[in-house]
DOGUKOL-218440 format. One record per residue (C-alpha): x, y, z; residue in three letters; residue number from 1. Coordinates in pm, whole numbers. Layout:
REM residues N
xx yy zz code pos
X Y Z ALA NUM
...
//
This chain:
REM residues 239
xx yy zz code pos
-5783 33798 24737 MET 1
-5869 33680 25111 HIS 2
-5896 34039 25248 SER 3
-6070 34392 25225 LEU 4
-6172 34698 25374 ALA 5
-6400 34979 25409 TYR 6
-6266 35329 25442 ASP 7
-6588 35487 25590 ALA 8
-6406 35827 25658 THR 9
-6408 35861 25252 HIS 10
-6672 35619 25116 ASP 11
-6389 35377 24944 GLU 12
-6344 34972 24922 ILE 13
-5967 34872 24967 ILE 14
-5957 34569 24815 VAL 15
-5553 34386 24703 ASN 16
-5564 34146 24394 SER 17
-5279 33875 24433 PRO 18
-5225 33802 24051 LEU 19
-5251 34138 23969 ALA 20
-5000 34234 24214 GLN 21
-5154 34503 24343 ALA 22
-5404 34768 24560 ILE 23
-5748 34834 24374 LEU 24
-5917 35127 24552 PHE 25
-6333 35167 24440 PHE 26
-6604 35393 24552 ARG 27
-6828 35259 24803 GLY 28
-7076 35294 24589 GLY 29
-6925 35039 24305 ALA 30
-7163 34794 24170 ASN 31
-7115 34529 23841 GLY 32
-6834 34616 23607 GLU 33
-6643 34930 23736 GLU 34
-6297 35050 23693 ALA 35
-6118 35104 24018 PRO 36
-6058 35470 24062 ILE 37
-5662 35464 24212 ARG 38
-5434 35175 24157 VAL 39
-5082 35092 24359 ILE 40
-4889 34854 24110 GLN 41
-4577 34801 23942 GLY 42
-4188 34723 24013 PRO 43
-4143 35043 24247 ARG 44
-4436 34895 24510 THR 45
-4204 34609 24596 GLN 46
-4584 34430 24561 ILE 47
-4490 34059 24472 GLN 48
-4610 33675 24507 GLY 49
-4720 33421 24352 THR 50
-5067 33224 24360 ALA 51
-5008 33015 24661 TYR 52
-4758 33310 24858 ASP 53
-4907 33659 24681 GLY 54
-5028 33959 24854 ASN 55
-5394 33740 24952 ASP 56
-5395 33946 25305 GLN 57
-5388 34329 25424 MET 58
-5503 34559 25708 ALA 59
-5651 34936 25668 PHE 60
-5588 35186 25940 ASP 61
-5812 35430 25886 GLU 62
-5698 35664 26137 VAL 63
-5397 35719 25978 HIS 64
-5522 35641 25585 GLY 65
-5226 35297 25602 GLU 66
-5231 35011 25438 ILE 67
-5039 34723 25534 TYR 68
-4956 34445 25335 LEU 69
-4763 34082 25355 PRO 70
-4619 34015 25081 VAL 71
-4356 33697 24992 ALA 72
-4007 33778 25132 GLY 73
-4148 33817 25520 ASN 74
-4188 34212 25485 LYS 75
-4482 34392 25516 ILE 76
-4499 34708 25273 LEU 77
-4705 35022 25385 VAL 78
-4878 35232 25184 PHE 79
-5109 35553 25167 SER 80
-5401 35529 25118 ARG 81
-5355 35812 24819 GLU 82
-5078 35635 24668 SER 83
-5134 35556 24337 SER 84
-4952 35352 24005 LEU 85
-4629 35280 24097 ASP 86
-4491 35425 24363 VAL 87
-4275 35331 24682 ALA 88
-4402 35221 25021 PRO 89
-4375 35454 25299 LEU 90
-4215 35215 25474 ARG 91
-4111 34787 25478 VAL 92
-4082 34608 25800 LEU 93
-3874 34278 25728 GLY 94
-3514 34118 25831 GLY 95
-3422 33883 26053 PRO 96
-3467 34050 26364 ASP 97
-3818 34096 26283 THR 98
-3913 33730 26307 GLN 99
-4145 33742 26090 ILE 100
-4174 33379 25897 ARG 101
-4439 33289 25629 GLY 102
-4502 32939 25520 THR 103
-4488 32731 25298 ALA 104
-4811 32794 25126 VAL 105
-4852 33145 25275 GLY 106
-4700 33458 25444 HIS 107
-4757 33652 25780 ALA 108
-5088 33810 25874 ARG 109
-5162 34120 26039 VAL 110
-5342 34384 26211 GLY 111
-5313 34792 26323 VAL 112
-5460 34953 26582 ASP 113
-5472 35304 26467 GLY 114
-5556 35449 26811 VAL 115
-5249 35338 27035 HIS 116
-5021 35292 26743 ASN 117
-4978 34909 26746 ILE 118
-4882 34636 26445 LEU 119
-4950 34266 26536 VAL 120
-4808 34020 26298 VAL 121
-4872 33663 26294 THR 122
-4557 33423 26236 SER 123
-4549 33083 26165 SER 124
-4200 33084 26334 GLY 125
-3915 32852 26194 ASP 126
-3886 32535 26075 ARG 127
-4183 32405 26157 GLY 128
-4165 32561 26503 ALA 129
-4548 32764 26615 GLY 130
-4719 33071 26561 ALA 131
-4693 33350 26759 SER 132
-4794 33690 26755 LEU 133
-4524 33951 26731 LEU 134
-4581 34330 26867 ILE 135
-4450 34626 26678 PHE 136
-4468 35001 26686 ASP 137
-4692 35114 26413 ARG 138
-4421 35288 26268 THR 139
-4141 35010 26346 ALA 140
-3972 34990 25954 SER 141
-3651 34833 25875 GLY 142
-3508 34546 26045 ASN 143
-3666 34624 26362 THR 144
-3730 34373 26671 LYS 145
-4079 34325 26796 PRO 146
-4147 34523 27131 ARG 147
-4295 34158 27263 ALA 148
-4379 33845 27127 VAL 149
-4653 33600 27232 ILE 150
-4562 33249 27167 GLY 151
-4501 32883 27261 GLY 152
-4719 32613 27314 PRO 153
-4978 32753 27626 LYS 154
-5060 33025 27365 THR 155
-5244 32760 27089 ALA 156
-5201 33059 26843 ILE 157
-5238 32968 26505 ALA 158
-5197 33146 26222 GLY 159
-5568 33068 25972 GLY 160
-5667 33410 26025 SER 161
-5559 33753 26048 ALA 162
-5550 33889 26380 PRO 163
-5758 34206 26448 HIS 164
-5730 34419 26764 ILE 165
-5997 34543 26943 TYR 166
-5867 34879 27103 SER 167
-6135 34937 27377 GLU 168
-5984 34693 27550 LYS 169
-5640 34609 27415 GLY 170
-5748 34264 27331 TRP 171
-5595 34057 26973 ILE 172
-5901 33847 26850 VAL 173
-5712 33571 26621 GLY 174
-5709 33196 26489 GLY 175
-5608 32943 26722 CYS 176
-5543 32555 26739 ALA 177
-5814 32294 26687 GLY 178
-5956 32548 26472 GLY 179
-6091 32814 26722 GLY 180
-6094 33196 26797 VAL 181
-5886 33296 27102 CYS 182
-5820 33639 27252 VAL 183
-5493 33748 27398 TRP 184
-5420 34097 27571 SER 185
-5174 34325 27360 VAL 186
-4978 34341 27698 ASP 187
-4946 33933 27693 ASP 188
-4555 33800 27623 THR 189
-4402 33503 27646 GLY 190
-4564 33144 27671 ASN 191
-4929 33300 27758 THR 192
-5270 33078 27760 PRO 193
-5538 33297 27554 PRO 194
-5768 33459 27786 ARG 195
-6092 33323 27598 TRP 196
-6176 33102 27365 LYS 197
-6458 32995 27090 ILE 198
-6385 32603 27009 PRO 199
-6541 32692 26642 VAL 200
-6459 32367 26462 GLN 201
-6550 32183 26737 GLN 202
-6892 32360 26719 LEU 203
-6978 32398 26387 ALA 204
-6771 32129 26186 GLY 205
-6574 32406 26033 VAL 206
-6267 32606 26062 THR 207
-6291 32994 26106 PRO 208
-6070 33178 25788 SER 209
-6189 33521 25860 GLY 210
-6298 33733 26138 ILE 211
-6460 33999 26199 ALA 212
-6558 34235 26536 LEU 213
-6908 34424 26602 ASP 214
-6867 34588 26943 PRO 215
-7250 34696 26917 ALA 216
-7414 34353 26924 HIS 217
-7132 34236 27105 LYS 218
-7070 34001 26838 GLU 219
-6795 33805 26638 VAL 220
-6838 33693 26315 ILE 221
-6648 33439 26156 VAL 222
-6631 33281 25785 THR 223
-6559 32986 25699 SER 224
-6390 32955 25302 GLY 225
-6371 32621 25275 ASN 226
-6756 32582 25383 ARG 227
-6863 32903 25240 ASN 228
-7027 32978 25563 ARG 229
-7095 33297 25805 VAL 230
-7116 33224 26179 LEU 231
-7182 33421 26422 THR 232
-7125 33412 26825 PHE 233
-7284 33601 27075 TYR 234
-6942 33720 27319 TRP 235
-6998 33948 27546 PRO 236
-6675 33873 27787 GLU 237
-6450 34044 27522 ILE 238
-6662 34357 27504 PHE 239
//
């Protein structure tokens, strides 16, 4: 798995399992070889994929208790945190009008803002076109067009890490070209350059694979899967 979430309200750890094609829930204090307290798994869930394009990414909306899971077939599945066993998704977002596209070795990545009800999807684009950020209403389902699209060469958007939304300022923080971390606004549209950028690869020689925000300390934490490193940057401008 390349993603997990902690539900502070219910003290649970949420982990997606690509090889088991499942979502697993553990106690917050789980330790050692401990069984999950709930499992979402089965054909009705539509969770599908392989070792190369499986459900290795997800996002959790603690405000509404929902899990967003990109899967093969360029779809976003939405489940309630209370779901268990072989259940159908609450919603499925997918279809040509959504513009959601994966890549040859992966799929779209997703971030959610439960405060402002915004869903952001990183899409690779068609036939090798540059990546874009697709902005939807949080409850969008079916073959729904995005309410806004940030895309084009000036945006420098790259799909290496899932987008994170800083609700208080309306920023989208995600991976960008050249192994960097960039910031766009949820109000941006079209071929808009990022507001800020940290050239992580240039500074540290590693490519970001995961991002976390620490508003209390005005820091951005970046992981690098290919070097097994965790880097912390002080970034007061965005907080």
